[in-house]
N, C-alpha and C positions, 0 to 999 in steps of 0.2 A: 356533782364535785367529791362526795364521799367515796364513789365507787372508784373513779378516778384515783384517788388518794391510795384506797385499796392495793388499786392496781400496782401504783409505784411502790408500794412498801413490800411486794411480791419482787420484783424488781432491785429492792434494794435503792430506791432511787429517792432523791429527794426533792418534795413538792411544797411550795411555800403557802401559805393559808390563804383563802381566797375566795371569789366568787369561781374563777375558772372560765371567765368569759373573757380576759384579754382586757388591757386597759387602754385608754390612749385613743384618739380621731384616726380618721383615713393619714395615711405619709404621704406626704407630695414631696415630687422631686422635679424641679423646674416648671411647676405648673401641673405637673402630670402625677396620675396616682401611682404611689411607689409600692411594687410587689416585690418584697422580700423572697429570695428563693435560697434556702438551704439545700446545699449538697454535698456530694461525698467522689466526686469526680476531680481528679489531679492528673498531672501531666498531660498527656495527648489527649485523652478524654475530657481531662477539666478545658482543654482549647478548644474541644468540640463542641463542647456544653455554651462555652462563650460565645460561638459562632452563632449558635441558635439563638442565644438571648439578644446579641447585636442585629440580628437579622428582624428578630421579632420588635424591638426597640425601633428599628428604622422603618417597620413597616405600618406604624401610626402614629396617634399623637396623643393617644388618652392615657397610657400606661408606661411605665418604667419598670423593667423587671430588673432587680439588682441581685445578682448571685453571691452568695456567701458560703466559702468552703468550711466546712465543720469537722474533717476528720473523717474517720470510718463510718460506717454506718450507726455502729452503737454509738460513738460519742455524739453522734448527730442526734441520735434519740435520748440520750440522756439530757443534753442539753435541752432539746424540746420540753423535755417533762418538767425540768427546771426554769421554765420561762413563760411557762401555760399562763401565768400571772402578770406578767409584764409587756411591757410596750415592744419589748424586745422580740416578742415571738413572731415568725414568720408567717404570711400567708401560704405557702408552700414549701415542701420538704420532701425532699427524696429519702425512701427509707428502702433497705431489701426487701424482700419478697416472704421473708419467715416472720415479719411484723405485722402482717395482716391482720390476726384475730386479736392482737393489743389495740391495733390502732382503731379497731371497730368497737371493741369493748368501751375504749376510753371514753366515746363519746365527745370526742374533741374535734373530731371532723365533717366535714359535708360531703358525703357520698358526690361520687363524680356523677353516678347515674342522677343524683337532682339535677345537676346543669343539664345534662343531654334531654331528660324531659321538660327542663324550663325553655330550652331553645326550639325544642318541637311546639310549643307552644305560641313561641313569640313570631308575628310576623316580620319577616324582614331579617330574622336571624341566620347565621350559617351555622348550623349544627354538624357535628362532628359524625361523621359516616362510618358508624361502628360495624356497618355490615363490610368493610373493607380491613377490617382489624384482624389482625392475627386471632382467630377463634379460641385457642388454647392458651392465649394470653389473657382475652376477657374470662376465660372459665377460672383460670386462677385466680384474680381479683374480683369473681363475684362470689356474695355470700350474704345470705339473708335476702336473695332474690333480687340483688342491685349489685353494678360495678360501684365497687368502695373506691377505689384509686386507679389513675390513670397508668397503665402501662408503658414503660419507658426505654431501660435500657435491658434489653431482654437476651440471657444466654443458657448456654446447657452444656454438658460434659461430653467432649468426644474422646476418639482412642486416635492419639498423634503416632507416627509409626517410622520409620527410616524406610524409604520408599528401594535404595540402592543395597541395605544389606538382608531386605526383605529379595531381592532379587538373585544376591549371592546366595542367601540358602533357600534358593527355590522356592520360595511363597509366591504364591502369583495372585493371592487375594487377602484382604486384611481379616483377621479372627471375628466372626460375628457372634459366640459364646465363649463362656469362660474354658470351658475344655480345651475349644481352638487356641484361646491363648495362651493356655498352657502347651501344647502341641507345639505351638509356633514358638514360644519361649526356649521350649528344649532346642531346637533348632538353630535359634540365634545366639546361642551360648559360643563364646569366644574365649581362647584360652592363650595367656603368653606362653612362648618356649618355655619358661621355667613354672609352666605350669597355673602361675596367678591366673585369676578372672581377669580378662581385659575389656569382655562385655558381656552383660549379662539379657535377658529375653525383656523385662519392662521394669520401669521404676514406678513404684507405688506411694502413693502419699496418704497419711491417714485424714480422710475428711469426712465427715458425718454425710453430709452430702452426697458421696459416692455409694454410700448403702441405701439411702433415699432412693437414688434415680434406679440403682438396682433391681429393688423391690419395684418400683414401679415397672420396671421393663419386665417381671415376671406376672402383670398385672394384679399385685399384690397391695393392698393398702397397707400404708405407713402407722394410721392409728383408726380406733372403731369410731362407730356412728358415723360411716361413710366417710373417712378420712377427716371428720372432723366437720362435715358439711351439710351433715344431716341430723346435725345436734352436737353440744361441746362434745369435745374430744375428751375421754375421762382414762384411754390407756393408750400407749405406743404397742404396737405389735411386732417389735424389732426381732422380738425372740422366737418369731415363728420360723417355719422351716425356711422360708425365702430370706428370712434375714441370716439364719443361722449358715445356710447356703454358702453366701456371700462372704460371713467371716471365714468360715471355713476353708473357702477358697485361699482367701488371701491369708492366711496362716501357711496354708500349704507351700504357695508360691516362695513365700518368703523362706521356710525353713529348708527349702530345696536347694535353695540358691538359684532359682528360676528368676526371682524377683529380688530388686534392692529397694529396702523400707527408706523413705526421705525424708520419713517424719511429716512435720504439719506445714511444710512449706510447698505447696505443689507447684510452683514453678522449678523446683530443683529439679521434679520428675521430667519435666520439659526439657530443663538443658541439660538433663543424661543425655537426651536422644541427640540432639543438636550436635553435642559434643562427642558422640559415638560411645557413649559408656553402657548406654542400653539401648533397645532396638524398637521398644514401644515405651506410652505412657498415657495416661489418663489426664485432661488438664481441660479447663472451661475453655469454649471457641473464645472467648472474650480475650483469649491470648494469642488470638492467631494472626490479628492484624500486624501486633507489634513484632511479633516472630518473622513473617515474612517482611517485614521493612527491612529488620536487622539483617536478615541473610540474603536480601536481595535475590540475585538470579540462583543461588544455591538453595533458596527456596524450593525450586522443585523435586528435590529430593523428599521433602517433609509431606507425609500422607496424612491425610485425616480419613476418618472411619465412624460410623455411629459407634458408641459407647457398647462394648460386649457386655453381655449379662448371662445368665442362666435363662434359655428360653419359656417364654408363656406357652403354658399347654393349650390354650386357647387361642391363641395370638391377638389379647386383649393387652398387652403389655406396650410401654411405650414412656418416652422420657418426660419429666415435668419441666417447662420453661422456668427456668430461675431468673435471678437478675434483679431489678428496683423497679419501683414505682412513684407517682407524683401525687402526692397527696394535698388537699386543700383543707385548711386549718379552720374550723368553727368560729376560733376566737377574735378572727379579724373583722374587721367592719366589711359590709357587704361588697362595698365598691374594689376592695382588694381581693375579695374574694371570686368577684367578676372577671377582674382584670388578672386574677391567677388561673380560671378558666380560659381566658384568650389564650394566654401565652399556651397553655397545653393543647388548644387545637392546633395554633400555630406550630408548636416543636411537633406535632405526628402528622403534618400534613404530609402526603406521598414523598413530594421531591425533598423535603426537609430531612425525611427517615432515610431518603437513599444515601443523601451525603452524610449522615450521621451513620449510618452503617460504614460507607465507602472511609470514614476519618475514623471509626472505632473499631469495627468488627462486631460491636453488638448486633443482634436480630434488628431489622427494622420491624417496627409494631404493625405498619400498614402493609399486607400482602401484596399491592400493587407495586410497592417502592422496589421490590426485588428488579424488577424488570426496567426501572428507569437509571438514568446516568446520574450519579458515577458509579452506581451499585453494579451496574450490567459489566461496564467495563473492568470492574477489580473481580468479577466472574469470570469473565474471559481469560483475565492475566492469572489469577489464583483459584482454579478451580474447586481447590478446598473449603471453599465457602460456598459453593452449591452443594457439595456432597453434606456438608454440617447442617444445610437448610432442608435436605433430604430427608434426615432424622427427624425432624419436626414435624413437617408435613405427613410421613408416615404413620405419626404414631397416633392411636385411635383417641377418642375423646371421651372418657371413663372418670369416674372419680378417683382411680390409681393415677391417673394422668392428670388431673385436674390438680393434685398438690395436698398434702397435707394442710391443716389450719390448727395449730395449737398455741395457747396463749403463752405459755413460756419456752419456746420454741427454739431461744439462745441457750439454754439450759440443756433442753434436751440433746440439742448436739455437742454439747461436751461431754454430755455421760456417751453418747455414740463414739467420742473421740477417744474417752477413756476405755471404752470396751477394746475398742482396738489396740490400744498401748498396752492392756490386760494381754490381750491375746499374743501381741506378737514380741513382748519383751518381758510379759509379765508370768507367765508361765499357765496361764488359765486357759481352758478349751474356752471356744466362740459359745458354747451352751451356757456355760457359766457367767462369761463376761457378758454376755445380751441379759440374761435372766435379771443380772444386778442391774444393768444399765435400765432395764427397763422397769424394774421397781424404783429406781431413784426418779426416773421420769415420770413415772406415775401418782407418787408422793409430791414433785412438783407441778403437776397438771392439777392434782386435787386441792393443793394451797391455792394455785391460782383461780381454779374454776368457786372456790369458796367467795373469793373477793368479788367477783362479777355476779352474785346471786344477790 
């Protein structure tokens, strides 16, 4: 409990005093064990999650999963920490990928691997077939030799582009490198008769995730000690040549007018492509489902390609799967934990994942789900999804693409964002901004690491 309280202090969160093991017995709902699921899915994705929950509840008579929306991932985490000594604590919580280190260090969770292993030892059980899970998702959520959480909603960044304006500009294929983006952006520039700019080359949003992904695509580590997977990360490597190359390109593109800076609202960059103000944009694949539905037949003009980045000299680069996972909480009774696990096995069945992919656009966690209906029909109707998938399967599996594991990752992302802003509007050089961000991040990591020792 002392370790968890120290972690919470690092995050400026409030934790009530007590045992940290939860209070109250098993919760029941109409004679079934009640499993509370805290999540951050709203709108279309919230409806899709409810569909999965309803399917699980109807499939058996022992458990009832109760989904409770908690706001964004950060809101959900804060509420979780403040509930660890109360009966309101959930048995299952959905959190974004960057909370991996914090959740493991909290000792407040039961690793998913424990349930996988228990199923393997139990005659008559129906174990999760991890051999069919997307291996890169398992790579990300495996730490200390164990699968810590169940991957659920997977995503990654892609390049969106307007096929029609590409054809008008004589560009026959999307760019793969940042140099190619610059060259294509120059050809995509379009001015009004009065000389004002009508369309620029690419809309760029400020997002630390883009920097992390472009470093991984160069085969570069984001943090030391094997991206924090061979030991606690003690420093970030964003001010390395790989990081400087990315931010220098960003600065040059915006300064030259080839790109527009849309700030921290990523969907504004995609909107710029849809409205014809920009020829390209970088955004998460999770936005693809909503945008193709909104565009209808006009979505055929929206192209999707792998996220461009400086090339890796040894072909070791690739993308890091992002998104979120489901965590089983140690502080709830074993019956609720078991119910949470049974739900996760149901939610990650290939057929369920095929429907989830169709409904939301998130990558399915099961490899076989890609070829099942209705996912297969989605790919035939919108080949953009298949192209986004290719980026995943073509990425090598190594420490760079497994992703960084850092305790105060949310703070590190904030420092990355500040570096972008200092370069784009504050007049700093990329080297200066990233060096400052790295020092701030390293101090935050040091504070965090002291709290877990």
